[in-house]
C-alpha positions as CSV (number, residue, x, y, z in Angstrom):
1,M,2.3,18.3,-11.1
2,G,5.5,20.1,-10.6
3,E,8.4,18.9,-8.4
4,Q,7.8,19.7,-4.8
5,G,9.9,19.1,-1.7
6,S,13.3,18.3,-3.4
7,T,15.3,19.3,-0.3
8,E,14.7,18.7,3.4
9,S,15.4,22.3,4.3
10,T,12.7,23.5,2.0
11,E,10.2,21.1,3.4
12,A,11.1,22.0,7.0
13,A,10.2,25.6,6.3
14,Q,6.7,24.7,5.0
15,P,3.8,24.8,7.5
16,H,2.9,21.4,8.8
17,K,0.2,20.3,11.2
18,S,1.9,18.2,13.9
19,V,1.1,14.6,14.1
20,K,1.9,11.9,16.5
21,G,5.2,10.2,15.8
22,P,5.8,6.4,15.6
23,Q,5.7,6.0,19.3
24,G,2.8,8.4,19.7
25,A,4.6,10.2,22.5
26,R,5.4,13.6,20.9
27,S,4.3,15.7,18.0
28,E,6.2,15.2,14.8
29,S,7.7,18.2,13.1
30,R,7.6,18.6,9.3
31,L,11.3,17.9,9.1
32,A,10.9,14.7,11.3
33,L,8.1,13.5,9.1
34,V,10.1,14.0,5.9
35,R,13.1,12.2,7.4
36,R,10.9,9.3,8.6
37,A,9.1,9.0,5.3
38,R,12.3,8.9,3.3
39,R,13.9,6.4,5.7
40,I,10.9,4.1,5.2
41,N,11.4,4.5,1.4
42,R,15.0,3.6,1.7
43,E,14.2,0.5,3.8
44,L,11.6,-0.6,1.3
45,A,14.1,-0.2,-1.5
46,E,16.3,-2.6,0.3
47,V,13.5,-5.1,0.8
48,Y,12.1,-4.8,-2.7
49,P,14.9,-4.0,-5.1
50,Y,12.9,-5.8,-7.7
51,A,9.7,-3.8,-7.3
52,H,8.0,-3.3,-10.6
53,P,4.5,-2.8,-12.2
54,E,2.7,-6.1,-11.8
55,L,0.9,-5.9,-15.1
56,D,2.4,-7.7,-18.1
57,F,2.9,-5.3,-21.1
58,E,5.2,-4.8,-24.0
59,N,4.3,-1.2,-25.0
60,S,2.3,1.8,-23.8
61,F,-1.0,0.7,-25.4
62,Q,-0.8,-2.6,-23.7
63,L,-0.1,-1.0,-20.4
64,L,-2.9,1.5,-20.8
65,V,-5.4,-1.3,-21.6
66,A,-4.2,-3.5,-18.8
67,T,-4.5,-0.7,-16.3
68,V,-8.0,0.0,-17.3
69,L,-8.9,-3.7,-17.0
70,S,-7.3,-3.9,-13.5
71,A,-10.1,-1.9,-11.9
72,Q,-11.9,-4.1,-9.3
73,T,-9.8,-7.2,-10.0
74,T,-6.3,-8.5,-9.5
75,D,-3.3,-7.8,-11.7
76,L,-3.0,-11.6,-11.9
77,R,-6.4,-12.0,-13.5
78,V,-5.6,-9.2,-16.0
79,N,-2.3,-10.8,-16.9
80,Q,-4.1,-14.1,-17.5
81,T,-6.6,-12.3,-19.8
82,T,-4.5,-10.0,-21.9
83,P,-2.5,-12.5,-24.0
84,A,-5.6,-13.5,-26.0
85,L,-6.8,-9.9,-26.0
86,F,-3.7,-8.5,-27.5
87,A,-3.3,-11.4,-29.9
88,A,-6.8,-10.4,-31.3
89,Y,-6.4,-6.6,-31.1
90,P,-2.7,-5.6,-31.1
91,T,-3.2,-1.9,-32.0
92,P,-5.7,0.8,-31.1
93,E,-7.0,0.7,-34.7
94,D,-7.7,-3.0,-34.3
95,M,-9.4,-2.6,-30.9
96,A,-11.5,0.4,-32.0
97,A,-12.9,-1.8,-34.8
98,A,-13.6,-4.8,-32.6
99,D,-17.1,-6.4,-32.3
100,P,-18.3,-5.3,-28.9
101,E,-19.6,-8.7,-27.9
102,A,-16.4,-10.4,-29.0
103,L,-14.4,-7.9,-26.9
104,E,-16.6,-8.4,-23.9
105,Q,-16.1,-12.2,-24.0
106,L,-12.3,-11.8,-24.1
107,I,-12.2,-9.6,-21.1
108,R,-15.1,-11.2,-19.2
109,P,-12.7,-12.8,-16.6
110,T,-11.7,-9.4,-15.3
111,G,-15.3,-8.5,-14.2
112,F,-17.4,-5.5,-15.1
113,F,-16.7,-6.5,-18.7
114,R,-19.4,-4.5,-20.4
115,A,-18.3,-1.2,-18.9
116,K,-14.6,-2.0,-19.5
117,A,-15.3,-3.0,-23.1
118,K,-17.0,0.3,-23.6
119,S,-14.0,2.1,-22.2
120,L,-11.6,0.1,-24.3
121,L,-13.5,0.8,-27.5
122,G,-13.8,4.5,-26.7
123,L,-10.1,5.0,-25.7
124,S,-9.0,3.0,-28.8
125,A,-11.1,5.2,-31.1
126,A,-9.8,8.3,-29.4
127,L,-6.2,7.2,-29.8
128,R,-6.9,6.4,-33.5
129,D,-8.8,9.6,-34.2
130,R,-7.1,12.2,-32.0
131,F,-3.6,10.9,-31.4
132,G,-2.5,9.2,-34.6
133,G,-2.8,5.8,-33.1
134,E,-0.3,6.5,-30.4
135,V,-0.7,6.7,-26.6
136,P,0.0,10.4,-25.6
137,G,2.8,11.0,-23.1
138,R,1.1,13.9,-21.2
139,L,-1.3,13.5,-18.2
140,E,-3.6,16.2,-19.5
141,D,-4.1,14.2,-22.7
142,L,-4.4,10.8,-21.1
143,V,-7.2,11.8,-18.7
144,T,-9.3,12.8,-21.7
145,L,-9.5,9.2,-22.8
146,P,-12.6,7.1,-21.8
147,G,-12.0,5.1,-18.6
148,V,-8.7,6.8,-17.9
149,G,-8.4,8.8,-14.6
150,R,-5.4,10.3,-12.9
151,K,-4.2,7.0,-11.3
152,T,-4.2,5.2,-14.7
153,A,-2.5,8.1,-16.4
154,N,0.3,8.1,-13.7
155,V,0.8,4.3,-14.2
156,V,1.3,4.8,-17.9
157,L,3.4,7.9,-17.6
158,G,5.7,6.4,-15.0
159,N,6.2,3.0,-16.5
160,A,5.9,3.5,-20.3
161,F,7.3,7.1,-20.6
162,G,9.6,7.5,-17.6
163,V,7.6,10.5,-16.4
164,P,7.5,10.4,-12.6
165,G,4.1,9.9,-11.0
166,L,2.5,8.6,-7.8
167,T,0.0,5.7,-8.2
168,V,-2.5,6.3,-5.4
169,D,-4.4,3.0,-5.4
170,T,-6.0,1.3,-2.4
171,H,-2.8,-0.2,-1.1
172,F,-0.9,3.1,-1.4
173,G,-3.6,5.1,0.3
174,R,-3.9,2.5,3.2
175,L,-0.2,2.4,3.9
176,V,0.6,6.1,3.8
177,R,-2.3,6.7,6.3
178,R,-1.0,3.9,8.5
179,W,2.4,5.5,8.5
180,K,0.9,8.9,9.2
181,W,2.3,10.5,6.2
182,T,-1.1,12.0,5.5
183,A,-4.6,11.8,6.9
184,Q,-6.3,12.6,3.6
185,E,-8.7,10.1,2.0
186,D,-9.2,11.8,-1.4
187,P,-6.7,10.3,-3.9
188,E,-5.7,13.6,-5.4
189,K,-5.1,15.2,-2.0
190,V,-3.1,12.1,-0.9
191,E,-1.0,12.4,-4.1
192,A,-0.3,16.1,-3.4
193,E,0.8,15.5,0.2
194,I,3.0,12.5,-0.5
195,A,4.6,14.2,-3.5
196,A,5.7,17.0,-1.2
197,L,7.7,14.6,1.0
198,F,9.9,13.2,-1.8
199,P,12.0,14.3,-4.8
200,K,10.0,13.9,-8.0
201,S,12.6,11.3,-9.2
202,E,11.4,8.9,-6.5
203,W,7.7,9.0,-7.2
204,T,7.4,6.1,-9.5
205,M,9.6,3.6,-7.6
206,L,8.1,4.8,-4.3
207,S,4.7,3.8,-5.7
208,H,5.9,0.3,-6.7
209,R,7.5,-0.3,-3.3
210,I,4.5,0.8,-1.3
211,I,2.1,-1.3,-3.4
212,F,4.4,-4.3,-3.2
213,H,4.5,-4.0,0.6
214,G,0.8,-3.6,0.8
215,R,0.1,-6.7,-1.3
216,R,2.7,-8.8,0.5
217,V,2.8,-7.7,4.1
218,C,0.7,-4.8,5.2
219,H,-2.7,-6.2,4.3
220,A,-6.0,-4.4,4.8
221,R,-7.6,-6.8,7.2
222,K,-4.7,-8.5,8.9
223,P,-1.3,-7.0,8.4
224,A,1.7,-9.2,9.1
225,C,3.2,-6.9,11.7
226,G,5.4,-9.7,13.2
227,A,7.1,-10.4,9.9
228,C,7.3,-6.8,8.7
229,P,10.8,-5.6,7.8
230,I,10.0,-2.0,8.6
231,A,8.1,-2.6,11.9
232,P,10.4,-0.4,14.0
233,L,9.5,2.6,11.8
234,C,5.7,2.0,11.7
235,P,3.3,4.0,13.9
236,A,0.6,1.4,13.3
237,Y,2.7,-1.6,14.5
238,G,0.4,-3.9,16.5
239,E,-2.7,-3.4,14.3
240,G,-2.1,-6.8,12.9
241,E,-0.5,-10.2,13.9
242,T,2.6,-9.6,15.9
243,D,3.6,-13.2,16.6
244,P,6.5,-13.8,14.1
245,D,5.5,-17.4,13.2
246,K,1.8,-16.5,12.7
247,A,2.7,-13.4,10.8
248,K,4.9,-15.3,8.4
249,K,1.9,-17.4,7.4
250,L,0.2,-14.2,6.2
251,L,2.9,-13.2,3.8
252,K,1.9,-13.4,0.1
253,Y,3.5,-13.9,-3.3
254,E,7.3,-14.4,-3.3
255,M,7.6,-13.5,0.4
256,G,5.3,-16.3,1.2
257,G,6.8,-18.8,-1.3
258,Q,3.9,-18.4,-3.7
259,P,3.8,-17.5,-7.4
260,G,3.7,-13.8,-8.3
261,Q,1.1,-11.9,-10.4
262,R,3.0,-11.7,-13.7
263,L,3.2,-14.4,-16.2
264,R,6.3,-12.8,-17.6
265,P,8.0,-11.1,-14.6
266,P,11.3,-9.1,-14.9
267,A,14.5,-11.1,-14.9
268,D,15.4,-9.9,-11.3
269,Y,12.1,-11.0,-9.8
270,P,13.0,-13.7,-7.2
271,G,9.6,-15.5,-7.2
272,R,7.9,-17.9,-9.5
273,P,5.8,-16.6,-12.5
274,A,2.1,-16.9,-12.4
275,A,0.3,-19.6,-14.2
276,P,-1.8,-18.9,-17.3
277,L,-5.6,-18.8,-17.0
278,G,-7.0,-22.3,-16.4
279,A,-3.6,-23.9,-15.7
280,A,-2.8,-25.6,-12.5
281,E,-0.2,-23.8,-10.4
């Protein structure tokens, strides 16, 4: 996807279907939407200067595998599972040659382990046979691998190769619709509309910040509106708990005084690392 919307003047000239603004009183112009979206991004950058991918990895192959495993489970459970997995199969060649049942048992804690094992065996063989044992750095190549869709490809590109991309997961989609940045439900359409609001250079970190906020504050069932640092900018304020004391009890991970999801978080992460699988926290 090429860079879109790198200046506000360009975006303001693009056609835009008016939406209700944060107070719901007047329609919002394209320029106002761009400015509001970018202000929220700036505020989130202040709140989460340490935002990062919440999967433990040391190289592009580990990130690719971990992202495939993260489907339908938490990053925490993946991080608790991958140390033994990568100790047994450190390279695509090793994983491609794995005994399927042994691989299934190693990744069993992540759920859907038979389907995931099939994907890991297939993508590892493809890396070995078609890409010289290396993870490719192009989206069009990554999405040809078994079990790898556009979301997974963007995670790998943004965090292992420095290629900007938007990670439209369930948290990302929920929040951008709550903020009325888009009304789209289809992930690719969401990606296209949000990409047009921001410079390409912001895409990867924007994804981290939104996902961090969705996991910690803006939950699906009961958002912590009363403890939300961007509440004044949110059109959906009031959908969740507005009492500050009650809302604080809904905060998760480092914002709620709990361990994070990574066993080996970055040095600037202010919370506690997660415990290994089976260990008491």
